C-alpha positions in Angstrom: 0.0 0.0 0.0 2.8 2.4 0.9 4.6 1.8 -2.4 1.5 2.4 -4.4 0.5 5.6 -2.6 4.1 6.9 -2.8 3.9 6.2 -6.6 1.0 8.6 -6.9 -1.8 6.2 -6.9 -4.8 7.4 -4.8 -5.4 5.3 -1.6 -8.9 3.9 -2.6 -7.6 2.8 -6.0 -4.5 1.2 -4.4 -6.8 -0.8 -2.0 -8.9 -2.0 -5.0 -5.8 -3.1 -6.9 -4.5 -5.0 -3.8 -7.9 -6.7 -3.4 -8.0 -7.6 -7.1 -4.5 -9.1 -6.9 -5.1 -11.0 -3.7 -8.7 -12.1 -3.9 -9.0 -12.4 -7.7 -6.8 -15.5 -8.0 -8.5 -17.1 -5.0 -11.9 -16.5 -6.6 -10.8 -17.9 -9.9 -9.3 -21.0 -8.3 -12.6 -21.9 -6.7 -14.9 -20.4 -9.3 -16.5 -17.8 -7.1 -17.5 -14.5 -8.7 -15.5 -15.5 -11.7 -16.4 -12.6 -14.0 -15.8 -10.0 -11.3 -12.4 -11.6 -10.3 -11.4 -11.8 -14.0 -12.4 -8.2 -14.5 -10.3 -7.1 -11.5 -7.2 -9.0 -12.7 -7.7 -7.7 -16.3 -7.8 -4.1 -15.1 -4.7 -4.6 -13.0 -2.9 -6.1 -16.0 -4.0 -3.4 -18.3 -2.8 -0.7 -15.9 0.5 -2.6 -15.5 1.0 -2.7 -19.3 0.2 1.0 -19.8 2.1 2.5 -16.8 5.1 0.2 -16.3 5.9 -2.5 -18.8 5.2 -0.9 -22.2 8.5 0.9 -22.3 10.4 -2.3 -22.1 8.9 -3.8 -25.3 7.1 -7.0 -25.9 9.3 -9.8 -24.6 9.9 -10.7 -21.0 13.4 -10.5 -19.6 14.3 -14.1 -20.3 18.1 -13.6 -20.3 18.5 -10.8 -17.8 19.7 -8.3 -20.4 16.8 -5.8 -20.2 16.2 -3.1 -17.6 12.7 -4.5 -16.9 10.0 -6.9 -18.1 8.1 -6.5 -21.3 4.3 -6.9 -21.8 4.3 -10.5 -22.9 3.0 -12.1 -19.7 0.6 -9.3 -19.0 -1.0 -9.6 -22.4 -1.4 -13.3 -21.7 -3.1 -12.7 -18.4 -5.3 -10.0 -19.9 -6.3 -12.3 -22.7 -7.2 -15.0 -20.2 -9.2 -12.5 -18.2 -11.2 -11.4 -21.3 -12.0 -15.1 -22.1 -13.3 -15.7 -18.5 -15.3 -12.5 -18.6 -17.0 -13.5 -21.8 -17.4 -17.2 -21.2 -18.0 -17.2 -17.4 -17.3 -20.0 -15.0 -17.4 -23.7 -15.8 -19.9 -26.3 -14.7 -17.7 -27.3 -11.7 -17.4 -23.8 -10.3 -19.0 -22.5 -7.1 -20.9 -19.9 -9.3 -22.6 -22.8 -11.1 -23.3 -24.5 -7.8 -25.0 -21.4 -6.4 -26.9 -20.8 -9.7 -28.7 -24.2 -9.3 
C-alpha cells in the first residue's frame, strides 16, 4: 500500500488493486465471482502494461539483459481474463453450484 501511494496512486484505487491481486486468483481458483475476479485481474494487468511494462517492449526479460520486463506475460493474463469475462465460470465452479 505504501509503495502504491508513494507512486502517486490514490489510496482507494490502491486498495482496489490490492484486493483484485489477492482475492482475484482465489476467486478464480474456486470459481467464485469468476467474472468479477477476472475483470479485476484484467484491469490490473492493463494498468501494469500502460504504466510500467510498455516501455520495455514485448518480450519478458528471459536472459536478464533488459532493464525490466516486457508486456508478454501481462497480455497473456489480460487475454485469459477477457475469455473468462466473456465465457463465465465452468460447470464445476461455485458460481454454477449457487446458480442451481
